[in-house]
PLY file of the C-alpha trace (Angstrom):
ply
format ascii 1.0
element vertex 302
property float x
property float y
property float z
element edge 301
property int vertex1
property int vertex2
end_header
106.37 107.05 83.09
107.52 106.13 86.57
105.17 103.96 88.67
102.20 106.13 89.61
101.03 106.36 93.21
97.28 106.20 93.77
95.68 108.42 96.44
92.09 107.28 96.95
89.92 110.24 98.05
86.49 108.62 97.82
85.77 108.54 101.57
86.32 112.30 101.67
85.90 113.99 98.30
83.60 111.25 97.08
81.11 111.45 99.93
81.23 115.10 101.01
78.42 116.24 98.72
76.09 113.32 99.41
72.82 114.36 101.04
72.24 111.15 103.02
74.95 110.52 105.64
76.71 107.18 105.20
76.90 105.27 108.53
80.35 105.05 110.11
80.42 101.24 109.96
79.70 101.31 106.23
82.47 103.86 105.65
84.87 101.72 107.67
84.14 98.72 105.48
84.80 100.67 102.29
87.96 102.31 103.67
89.41 99.01 104.94
88.83 97.25 101.63
90.32 100.05 99.57
93.24 100.47 102.00
94.09 96.78 101.64
93.65 96.64 97.85
97.17 97.86 97.14
96.53 101.56 96.58
99.08 103.78 98.28
97.05 106.36 100.23
93.42 106.59 101.36
91.88 109.90 102.43
89.59 109.04 105.31
87.86 112.39 105.76
88.22 116.08 106.48
88.39 117.93 109.79
85.60 120.40 109.15
82.48 121.37 111.07
79.94 118.59 111.05
77.05 121.04 110.73
78.60 122.42 107.53
79.56 119.07 105.96
77.54 116.35 107.76
79.23 113.50 105.87
82.51 114.41 107.58
81.15 114.59 111.14
82.64 111.19 112.04
86.16 111.83 110.72
87.72 111.88 114.20
85.98 108.62 115.13
87.07 106.94 111.90
90.72 107.76 112.57
90.53 106.63 116.18
89.28 103.24 115.02
91.57 102.86 112.00
94.66 103.94 113.96
94.39 100.70 115.94
94.55 98.59 112.77
97.26 97.73 110.25
96.58 98.54 106.60
98.62 98.51 103.41
97.79 102.13 102.58
98.88 105.29 104.32
95.86 107.17 105.70
95.39 110.88 105.04
93.05 113.58 106.30
92.18 117.03 104.98
92.70 120.06 107.24
91.43 123.58 106.48
92.76 125.55 109.45
94.60 125.46 112.78
91.66 123.91 114.64
91.49 121.16 112.08
95.19 120.45 112.59
94.66 120.15 116.35
91.98 117.52 115.75
94.10 115.68 113.18
97.09 115.54 115.51
94.92 114.35 118.39
93.69 111.31 116.46
97.06 110.50 114.92
96.60 111.27 111.22
99.86 110.22 109.52
99.47 112.31 106.32
97.91 115.75 106.66
96.62 117.45 103.51
96.03 121.20 103.35
95.23 123.57 100.50
94.86 127.10 99.24
92.45 128.04 96.49
93.83 130.13 93.65
90.27 131.47 93.26
89.40 134.28 95.65
85.69 133.44 95.42
86.11 129.72 95.98
88.55 130.39 98.82
86.01 132.54 100.68
83.17 130.08 100.11
85.30 127.11 101.19
87.25 128.57 104.12
85.88 132.04 104.85
89.28 133.51 103.96
90.70 135.22 100.92
93.56 133.58 99.03
96.36 135.67 100.59
95.23 135.08 104.17
94.60 131.40 103.46
98.07 131.02 102.00
99.77 132.52 105.05
97.75 130.46 107.49
97.95 127.18 105.56
101.72 127.42 105.15
102.09 128.08 108.89
99.73 125.20 109.69
101.58 122.87 107.33
104.90 123.72 108.94
103.36 123.06 112.37
102.22 119.65 111.13
105.74 118.88 109.91
107.16 120.04 113.23
104.81 117.55 114.89
106.38 114.77 112.84
103.61 114.27 110.30
103.85 113.87 106.56
102.33 116.88 104.78
100.85 117.52 101.36
99.77 121.00 100.28
97.56 121.76 97.31
96.54 124.56 94.98
92.76 124.27 94.60
90.94 125.68 91.55
94.34 125.57 89.89
92.98 125.12 86.38
89.93 127.38 86.54
86.97 128.36 88.72
83.25 127.91 88.23
82.68 131.39 89.67
85.64 133.35 88.27
86.42 131.42 85.09
90.10 131.20 84.08
92.65 131.58 86.85
95.95 133.25 85.88
98.73 130.70 85.66
101.04 133.16 87.42
98.76 133.12 90.46
98.87 129.32 90.62
102.64 129.23 90.25
102.98 131.96 92.86
101.27 129.75 95.42
103.46 126.81 94.34
106.58 128.97 94.71
105.50 130.04 98.21
105.09 126.39 99.18
108.50 125.49 97.84
110.14 128.48 99.55
108.67 127.23 102.85
110.15 123.78 102.25
106.81 122.16 101.37
107.66 119.95 98.41
104.72 117.52 98.31
102.24 119.51 96.23
98.91 118.71 94.58
97.42 120.66 91.70
93.63 120.35 92.15
91.13 120.78 89.36
88.32 121.68 91.76
85.92 122.96 89.11
86.83 120.39 86.47
87.98 123.04 83.96
91.36 121.43 83.19
92.27 120.21 79.74
95.24 117.99 78.87
97.51 120.63 77.30
97.02 122.92 80.31
97.67 120.12 82.79
100.84 119.09 80.96
102.11 122.68 80.94
101.37 123.27 84.63
103.04 120.05 85.74
106.10 120.92 83.68
106.14 124.44 85.11
106.07 123.18 88.69
108.85 120.71 88.03
110.87 123.49 86.40
110.66 125.38 89.70
111.91 122.33 91.60
112.52 119.00 89.84
112.35 117.23 93.20
108.75 118.26 93.83
106.53 115.31 94.68
103.70 116.40 92.43
100.14 115.06 92.60
97.27 115.77 90.20
93.66 115.88 91.43
91.39 116.01 88.39
87.60 116.22 88.21
85.64 114.94 85.24
83.03 117.69 85.13
83.35 118.25 81.39
84.53 114.80 80.32
88.29 115.46 80.14
89.26 113.79 83.42
91.13 110.71 82.22
92.80 112.57 79.37
94.04 115.21 81.79
95.24 112.56 84.25
97.23 110.89 81.50
98.76 114.26 80.52
99.78 114.79 84.16
101.43 111.38 84.35
103.29 111.85 81.07
104.53 115.26 82.22
106.03 113.87 85.43
103.34 113.81 88.15
104.19 111.19 90.77
100.69 110.60 92.13
97.04 110.86 91.10
94.07 111.43 93.39
90.98 109.45 92.38
87.67 108.35 93.89
85.87 104.99 93.94
83.26 104.91 91.22
84.21 108.43 90.14
82.11 109.80 93.00
82.48 113.28 94.39
82.80 117.00 93.94
83.44 120.09 96.04
80.27 121.39 97.74
81.64 124.94 97.55
82.21 125.13 93.81
79.59 126.20 91.24
79.15 122.85 89.45
80.06 119.88 91.67
80.99 116.80 89.68
82.87 113.59 90.22
86.49 112.59 90.12
88.27 110.20 87.80
87.30 106.72 89.05
90.02 104.85 90.91
89.23 101.53 89.27
89.20 103.15 85.80
92.71 104.55 86.32
94.03 101.29 87.78
92.50 99.41 84.84
94.26 101.57 82.25
97.54 101.36 84.17
97.34 97.60 84.37
96.59 97.38 80.66
100.00 99.01 80.11
101.74 96.70 82.59
101.76 99.11 85.55
100.50 98.74 89.11
99.79 95.03 88.76
100.16 94.90 92.55
96.74 96.51 93.01
93.71 94.25 93.40
91.42 95.70 90.75
88.62 93.25 91.58
88.60 94.53 95.17
88.25 98.14 93.97
85.43 97.20 91.61
83.69 95.42 94.47
83.85 98.54 96.63
82.45 100.76 93.87
79.59 98.33 93.25
78.76 98.37 96.96
78.93 102.18 97.05
76.52 102.36 94.10
74.20 99.86 95.74
74.24 101.75 99.03
73.57 105.11 97.37
70.90 103.59 95.16
72.16 104.98 91.88
74.68 104.48 89.11
78.06 106.12 89.66
80.06 107.99 86.96
82.82 105.35 86.71
82.96 102.88 83.83
84.92 99.75 84.76
82.85 98.87 87.83
79.88 98.53 85.41
81.58 96.94 82.40
84.12 94.79 84.21
87.81 94.87 83.23
89.31 93.72 79.95
90.86 90.37 80.84
94.52 89.64 80.21
93.71 86.98 77.62
91.94 89.62 75.55
94.81 92.08 75.58
97.07 92.57 72.58
0 1
1 2
2 3
3 4
4 5
5 6
6 7
7 8
8 9
9 10
10 11
11 12
12 13
13 14
14 15
15 16
16 17
17 18
18 19
19 20
20 21
21 22
22 23
23 24
24 25
25 26
26 27
27 28
28 29
29 30
30 31
31 32
32 33
33 34
34 35
35 36
36 37
37 38
38 39
39 40
40 41
41 42
42 43
43 44
44 45
45 46
46 47
47 48
48 49
49 50
50 51
51 52
52 53
53 54
54 55
55 56
56 57
57 58
58 59
59 60
60 61
61 62
62 63
63 64
64 65
65 66
66 67
67 68
68 69
69 70
70 71
71 72
72 73
73 74
74 75
75 76
76 77
77 78
78 79
79 80
80 81
81 82
82 83
83 84
84 85
85 86
86 87
87 88
88 89
89 90
90 91
91 92
92 93
93 94
94 95
95 96
96 97
97 98
98 99
99 100
100 101
101 102
102 103
103 104
104 105
105 106
106 107
107 108
108 109
109 110
110 111
111 112
112 113
113 114
114 115
115 116
116 117
117 118
118 119
119 120
120 121
121 122
122 123
123 124
124 125
125 126
126 127
127 128
128 129
129 130
130 131
131 132
132 133
133 134
134 135
135 136
136 137
137 138
138 139
139 140
140 141
141 142
142 143
143 144
144 145
145 146
146 147
147 148
148 149
149 150
150 151
151 152
152 153
153 154
154 155
155 156
156 157
157 158
158 159
159 160
160 161
161 162
162 163
163 164
164 165
165 166
166 167
167 168
168 169
169 170
170 171
171 172
172 173
173 174
174 175
175 176
176 177
177 178
178 179
179 180
180 181
181 182
182 183
183 184
184 185
185 186
186 187
187 188
188 189
189 190
190 191
191 192
192 193
193 194
194 195
195 196
196 197
197 198
198 199
199 200
200 201
201 202
202 203
203 204
204 205
205 206
206 207
207 208
208 209
209 210
210 211
211 212
212 213
213 214
214 215
215 216
216 217
217 218
218 219
219 220
220 221
221 222
222 223
223 224
224 225
225 226
226 227
227 228
228 229
229 230
230 231
231 232
232 233
233 234
234 235
235 236
236 237
237 238
238 239
239 240
240 241
241 242
242 243
243 244
244 245
245 246
246 247
247 248
248 249
249 250
250 251
251 252
252 253
253 254
254 255
255 256
256 257
257 258
258 259
259 260
260 261
261 262
262 263
263 264
264 265
265 266
266 267
267 268
268 269
269 270
270 271
271 272
272 273
273 274
274 275
275 276
276 277
277 278
278 279
279 280
280 281
281 282
282 283
283 284
284 285
285 286
286 287
287 288
288 289
289 290
290 291
291 292
292 293
293 294
294 295
295 296
296 297
297 298
298 299
299 300
300 301
């Protein structure tokens, strides 16, 4: 496998379903520490209505503050529509992430649009972001199944991917929004996307709803995915899916990579420290493993 890029989505996907709003200063501390740990990208928040997703109400403020600072990681923000793009451009987001759900039901619950309308508008918005000089990543949400609709036809997923590629959008994420993915399916989908365009910069975003998160992540990496989206402590879940559950934990993935000699540049202790602080702040145990057990030390490795 080529070196895997890590896209930390905890500040956005991790926190968006939390009932109690995390103070901006606390978020800033977590974001700064993760952004300086050696991971490649940190998703700061999403440009959505604060009354709909209160945890994201301070996204603009976070970017205004962080834009004045230097960090190791590239900062990203999620945009759902044209208004969101306007806000993201105004506060200087360097990497803009956008997505279309392959599930008609999830698409309407998440954006108020059906899949076809969302695809047209998101592609146009993504191209506008590129025209403005920003890096862009587009995703297919509910790519591996939907809590409302069940299985999603592979042809529908690949049709969205093909539309992205035809528009010149080659940084693409396959998102397992409902956590229905299994390793064989993930491997096949990654291979299918790369068959459409071997130069696709493919990311996998896998949820651990049914316990197959890490296995599916590994299948994605073996099949040729260039990046993985993870969350500190395994926190998170989409508030507009049927069963919201967490992501693969960032520190768990970094731990397994480092055990195989990869990504030794990332400060695993720093990531574990963040996850422990997140758990302490939220007052509960998080789904991740390594922040609780501690890592296997080098001297114990075979």
